[in-house]
C-alpha positions in Angstrom: 106.2 238.8 33.7 105.6 239.1 30.4 101.8 239.0 28.8 102.2 235.9 27.0 103.5 234.1 30.1 100.6 235.5 32.5 98.2 234.4 29.7 99.7 230.6 29.6 99.5 230.6 33.6 95.7 231.8 33.3 95.1 228.9 30.8 96.7 226.4 32.9 95.0 227.6 36.3 91.9 227.6 34.5 92.1 224.0 33.1 93.2 222.9 36.9 89.9 224.7 37.8 87.7 222.8 35.2 89.7 219.6 36.2 88.1 219.9 39.7 91.5 220.7 41.2 91.3 224.2 42.4 88.1 225.6 44.0 86.3 228.8 43.3 83.4 230.7 42.4 82.5 229.7 38.7 79.8 228.2 36.7 79.1 224.9 36.4 80.7 223.1 33.8 80.0 220.1 31.6 81.5 216.4 31.8 82.8 217.0 28.6 84.9 220.5 29.4 86.4 218.6 32.5 87.4 215.6 30.5 89.2 218.0 28.3 90.7 219.8 30.8 92.2 216.5 32.5 93.3 215.4 29.3 95.0 218.4 28.5 97.2 218.2 32.3 97.4 214.2 32.1 97.7 212.9 28.8 101.2 211.0 28.2 101.5 211.5 24.5 99.4 212.8 21.4 98.0 216.3 20.7 97.1 216.8 24.4 100.7 216.1 25.5 102.0 218.5 22.9 99.7 221.5 23.9 100.6 221.0 27.5 104.2 221.3 26.6 103.8 224.4 24.4 101.7 226.2 27.3 103.9 225.1 29.9 107.2 226.0 28.2 105.1 230.0 27.9 104.4 229.7 31.4 107.8 228.6 32.7 106.4 225.4 34.1 108.0 222.0 34.0 105.1 219.8 31.9 106.0 216.6 33.2 106.0 218.0 36.6 102.6 219.6 36.2 101.2 216.1 34.8 102.4 213.9 37.6 101.3 216.6 40.1 97.9 216.8 38.5 97.7 213.1 38.8 98.3 212.9 42.3 95.7 215.4 43.2 93.1 213.7 40.9 93.7 210.3 42.4 95.2 208.9 39.4 97.9 206.2 39.8 101.3 206.2 37.5 101.4 203.6 34.9 104.2 201.4 35.3 107.4 202.1 33.6 107.8 199.1 31.8 108.9 198.7 27.9 106.3 195.7 28.0 103.3 198.1 28.7 101.9 199.3 25.5 101.9 203.0 25.8 98.5 205.0 24.6 98.1 205.6 21.1 98.4 209.2 19.4 96.1 211.6 20.4 94.9 209.6 23.3 94.9 210.5 27.0 95.2 208.3 29.8 93.3 205.2 30.2 91.2 206.7 32.8 89.4 208.8 30.1 89.1 206.6 27.6 85.1 206.7 26.4 83.5 203.6 27.5 83.4 201.1 24.4 79.7 200.1 23.6 79.3 196.6 23.8 78.7 195.1 20.3 75.3 194.2 19.4 74.7 190.4 18.9 74.0 189.1 15.6 70.9 188.0 15.0 70.4 184.7 13.8 68.2 183.8 11.0 64.9 182.2 12.5 64.7 178.6 12.0 61.9 178.0 8.8 59.1 176.3 10.6 58.4 172.7 9.4 56.0 172.6 6.5 52.5 171.3 8.0 51.3 168.5 6.2 48.7 168.9 3.5 45.0 168.6 5.3 42.8 165.8 3.8 39.2 166.8 3.1 36.7 165.3 5.2 35.3 163.3 2.4 38.5 161.6 1.5 38.8 160.6 5.5 35.4 159.6 5.3 36.7 157.5 2.0 39.4 156.1 3.9 37.1 154.7 6.4 34.9 153.2 4.1 38.0 151.5 2.6 39.0 149.4 5.4 38.1 146.0 5.7 35.8 146.3 8.5 34.0 149.5 7.0 32.5 152.1 9.0 28.9 152.9 10.4 27.3 156.3 10.5 27.3 156.6 14.2 31.3 156.5 13.7 31.7 158.9 11.3 29.1 161.4 12.9 31.0 161.3 16.2 34.5 161.8 14.4 33.5 164.9 12.6 30.4 166.1 14.6 27.7 165.5 12.3 24.4 164.3 12.1 23.6 160.9 11.0 21.6 162.4 7.6 24.7 164.4 6.7 27.1 161.6 7.5 24.9 159.2 5.3 24.9 161.8 2.4 28.5 161.8 2.4 29.0 158.2 2.4 26.2 158.0 -0.5 26.9 160.8 -2.6 30.2 163.1 -1.7 32.7 160.0 -1.8 31.4 159.9 -5.8 33.9 162.4 -6.7 36.5 160.0 -6.2 34.8 157.4 -8.1 33.3 155.1 -4.9 30.2 154.9 -3.9 29.3 153.9 0.1 26.9 150.9 0.7 25.6 149.3 3.7 26.4 145.8 3.7 24.7 142.6 5.8 27.0 143.5 9.1 25.0 147.0 9.0 28.3 148.7 7.9 29.1 150.9 5.2 32.0 150.0 2.7 33.1 151.6 -0.4 32.6 150.0 -4.1 33.5 151.2 -7.5 31.4 153.1 -9.7 30.8 151.5 -12.9 32.7 152.9 -15.9 34.2 155.9 -13.8 36.5 158.2 -15.4 37.3 160.0 -11.8 41.1 159.5 -10.8 41.5 157.2 -7.9 42.8 158.4 -4.6 46.4 157.3 -3.5 45.1 154.4 -1.4 44.5 151.3 -3.1 41.0 149.6 -2.7 41.1 146.0 -1.5 39.0 143.5 -0.5 36.0 145.0 -2.9 35.1 142.1 -5.7 33.2 143.5 -8.8 29.8 141.7 -7.5 30.0 143.5 -4.2 27.6 146.5 -5.5 25.0 143.6 -6.5 25.3 142.0 -3.0 25.2 145.3 -1.2 21.8 146.1 -3.1 20.2 142.7 -2.3 21.2 142.8 1.4 19.9 146.5 1.5 
């Protein structure tokens, strides 16, 4: 037996041992080394098959019989010999040793933009809206709605709403209503004033 033949047979025997077929005393091997040995022994195409054919010919061993016997010992089923079945791509081992493909990460959908919050009305404008109602508003209602004291509600009715060109005055029924200030240059709020005759201020003063 020539030296090249002994070397080739020793290499094949080492691959069989690394693949887990032959038992013997040796150091623990990694999974990567075991996969390479099995790919060398069982690949049906590509560079692994070419390498097995080369070394088997040097060792005077039939490479196809070596592949089939190795698959039997490893418990690998032979693929069906059907032309319709696609063969493994070049440089790839049998499907048993394919790396497990990682699942694709789901694409993150853009978060829906939150609906714009309606602009919050200032409290003094809310008080003015209550004063502009036909039935008016009482100080107790304002104090209860905003958690104020009666003095705070009275100051807002009489002074704070003046920034909108109105003034809150008490009428005969004891409820406050909004009246336009004379010759005001302030912009009017969006709500239109209704039910406020020009003489209502003087009537409110007489009622007070």
